[in-house]
N, C-alpha and C positions, 0 to 999 in steps of 0.2 A: 385322254392322255394315255400313251403306251406305257405299261408298267416296266420297271427294270429290276433285275435280279442280281444278287451277289453270286459270282462264280466261285465254288469251293476250290481250294488248292488241288492241283493235279496229283494223282497217285504215281508212284514210281516203284522200281524194284527195291525191295526192303520195306515198303509200306506195311503197316500192321492194320488189317481190315477186320472189323468186328462182324461176326456172323450173328444175325438177329432172327429170332422166331417171333415176329410181330403178329402173325396171323394164325399159326398152328404149331403145336409141338410134335407133329408127325415125324420129324427127323429121327427121333429115337427108335423108330421102327425100321429105319433104313440106314443104319450107321455106316455100312459099307459104302453106300452111295455118297454119304456125307464125306467120308474119307477120300473117296475118288475126286470129289469136287475140291477139297482142300489141296490134294496132291496136284491136280491139274492147274489150279490157279497159281500155285507156287512155281510149277514148271513153265507156264506161259508168261506170267506177269511178274514173278518174283515176290508176290505178296505173301505175307504170313497171315493166315486166317486165325482169328482169336475168337472163340465162342464167348458171347456175352454171358454174364453170371447166371441168367435164367434160361438161356437159349436151349439147353439140352436137358431140361427138367421134365420133359414129356408132356403129352396132351392133357392128362388129367389135371396136373397143376396149372398149366398155362391157360387152359380153357376157363378155369375158375378164377384166374388172377390176371385180368387185362392190365391192371396197374403194374404188375411185375414186368410185363412185356414193354410197357411204356418206360419203365425204369431202366430197362436195358438200353433203349435208345438214348435216354438222358445220360446214362453211364458212358456210352460211346462218345457222346458229344463232349462231356466233361473231361474225359481222359486225354491228357496231352500226348500219350504214346499210342493213341488210336488215330489213324489218319483217314479212315473211311469206313463205310458200312455196306453190307450186302445182305439182302433178305435170303434166308435159307430156302423158304418155299412160301407159296401163297396160302389161301384158306378162304374163309368167308365171314370173318367177324372183326377185322381191324377197326371197323367203325366204333367198336366198344372202347378203343383207346382214347377217343376224342376228349373225354373229361379229364384225362390224366396227362395230356401232352402239353409241353411248355414251348410255345412258339418263340418266345423271347430267347430261350436257350438255343433253339435252332439258329436263330439269326446271329446270336452272339458268338457261336462256334460253328461256322459253316463248314461242313464236311460233305464229301461225296456220299450219297445214298443211292444204291442200285437195287432195283426190283421191278416187278410187274404184277399183274393180276390183282390180288387183294392189297398189294402194296400201293395200289392207286391211292388209297386213303392217305398213306404217309407221304407219298410224292406230292400230293396237293397241299398237305400241311406245310411242306417245305416252301412251296410257291407262296402260300399265304404268309409265311414268315419272310418272304422276299429273297429266298435262296433257291438256286437252280437244283434240280434233282434229276435222276437218270432212270428212264424207263428202259429196262433191259433185263438180261438173263439173271435168274436166281442161282444160288449155289447148287441146288439139287437138280436143276434142269440143264440148260445149255452149258453151264460151267462144268458139270459132271458128265457131259455127253459121252456115251459109250464109244470107246476107241479113241478118245481124245477130243478136245474142243474142235468144232468146225472152224476152218480158216475164216469164214465169213463172220462168225461170232467174235473171233479174236480180233479181226480188223475193226469191227464195230466198237468193241470195248476200248481198244487202243486209241482210236480217233476221238472218242468222246471223253475219256477219263485220263489218259496217260500222255499222249503226244502233246507237243506244244500247240496251243489253240490256234487253229487256222481253218478257213472254210474248207469243207469237203462236200463232195457230191455223192448222194445216195445212188446205189445201183441195186437192181433186183438180185436176189440170191440165185446162184447158178443151179441149185437144187433145193428141195425142201421135203419135210416129212412131218406127219402127225402120228406116225407109228408108235405104239407103246413099247416098253421094255420092262424087264423084271428088275426093279430097284432093290429087291432083297438078295439078288444073286451076288456072289463073291467076285465073279468074273465080269468086269465091265468092258471087256475088249471086243465084244461082239457088236459090230456096227449096225445101226438100224438101217432098213431100206429107205432110200431117198428117191423121189421122183424128179425128173428134170424141171428146172424152174420155167415158169411161163410168164415172167415179167409182171408188170402192173398195168392197170387200165385207167386212162383218163376219162372220167365219166362226163365231165363238162368243164367249161372255163376256156378262155382264149388268152387273156392278158396275164402277165406275171403278177404275183401278189406275194406280200411278205408280212410275217408276223411272228410272235413268239409261240413256242409249242406249249400246249396244255392238253390234258385229256386223261386217257387210261382205259381201263376195262369198263365197258358199258354197264354190265351187271353191277359192278361195284359202285360206279357213279350213281346208279339208281338207288343203291343203299345209302349213299352219302347225301343225295339230293334232299334239301330241306333241313338238314342238320346244321349245327354251328360250324361244322367243318367244310361246308360248301363254299367255294370261292365267291367273294363279293363280285358284283357286276364289273368293277374296274379291271379285274384279272382276266376277264373274257374279252375285253376291248381289243380289237385288232388281232385276235389269236388265230393260229392255225391249230385246228382240233385234230389230235391224234387219237383215234377211237378204234378199239378192238373188242372182240367177243371171246368168251371162254369156252371150255369144254362142256359147259351147260347147253351150248348150241341153241341160243335163242332164235326164234323164227325170224325170217325177214320182216314180217309185219310188226313183230315186237320191237325190232330195231327202229322201224319207221315210227312207232308210237313214242319211243324215247326221243327221237329226233324232233318230233312235234312238240314235246315238252321243251326242248332247247329253243325251238322257234318261239314258243309262247313266252319264255323267259327273256327273249331278245338276244339270246346267245348267237343264234345263226345270223341274225341281222347285223351283228357287230363283228362276225368272224371274217378272217382274211382268206381262209382256205380250210380244206379237210384232207387228212391222210386216213384212209380206211384200211385196216389191216386185213391180211388174208384170213378169212373166217375158218376156224377149226370145225371140222365135222360137217361141212357143207358139201352137198352135191353140186355139180355144175348148174343144175336147174335152180337150186336155192340161191346160188351166187347171182344168177341172172335176176331172180326176184328181188334180192337185196339191192342190187344196183338200181332196179326200177323203183323201189321204195325210196332210196336216197334222192334220186332225181325228182320223184313226185313231191316229197316233203320240201325240197329246196324250191321247186316251182311254186308250191303253195305259199312259201315264205317270201317270194319275190327275189330269190337269190340264184337265179339261173346263171349269173355271172361268176359264181363262186368256183374257183378251181378245186377239183376233187380228184385225187389219185387213189385208186382202189387196188387191193391185192398187195399192199406194201408189207414187207417182211418184218413185222414186229408183233409181239403178243404170243398167242398160244400155239403157233407152229414153229418149227425149227428149220434152220438156224434163224436167229432174230437179231435185228439191229439194236444198238443202244442209242436211244433218242434223248438228248439233253432238254428236259422240260425247262422252259424259261429262256432258252436260246432262240435266236432269230433263225427263221427258215424261209427260203423263197421257193415258191412253186411256179414253174414256167411250163404251162401246158403245151405251148407250141413247140418248144425245144424238148419236151419230155424230160425235164430236168428238175431235181429237188436238191437244193443247196442248203447246208447247215453251217451256221457260225457258232461253234461250241463255246 
């Protein structure tokens, strides 16, 4: 049976959106960057960013109190005047929130939650609660982009979170970057260098396939695997896996080993398709090796029929798409088309 998910109410101009530090209190070290994100979100979308009670308490406190981070999520869900939530930044220990999270509360008060990287943990808890969640930019990354948000990011957020729900077709970003910038600087108007977009690559598959989106950052999924927060088998049935890698730059073989784990769990056997993100920090040679490992593991699993699009613009390079986890998506390799029903 294909799972179904509650779609949270759309955001609009005037929505109050809680800023959450679920993974790290690093934001207090780059407050000028935070204010840039707050300002640009207001300019582009008309949202008012409201910091959750513990969000700006700093890393020393938040590292020691995962229950306070979970309490901020619960506060945002309970608060009638908060209409959505955005992750301030990722990190590496959202898995510590699991004992403190109330999935019944998430289901009782479905609201937009936007984030990526270590927010993968929280995104999947929303799916476990039966609520769609949104893999996309955080407040300190693409929403605070130097020189203003990239139009590709703005379009992605609008289609997934703001516009009236209707099918849309994904397209490759016209340009991309993984260049760093000084987040401690007061002047955020110096635009990062971008390279021309090179599209995505269909690694395999011939026939169209459709399923609901699920996935996230592979390193974080590895931390979550085997815990009570890991999605039950039914949530993987008929899914399109959206998988990305972080600035840790795992080797192509390591990605292959993780995929073998998914094969052993039966996840690949039940999947409808795969979206593989543009890998951060990879050379062209590493990207070729990665593609080889993906094909190899799928061949081992007897899934040479599975449509796989690689180099898709989500995750740890910029600009990035906003992907509605839990929404239906169709992959059509022959037409080179990816369609999302938000």
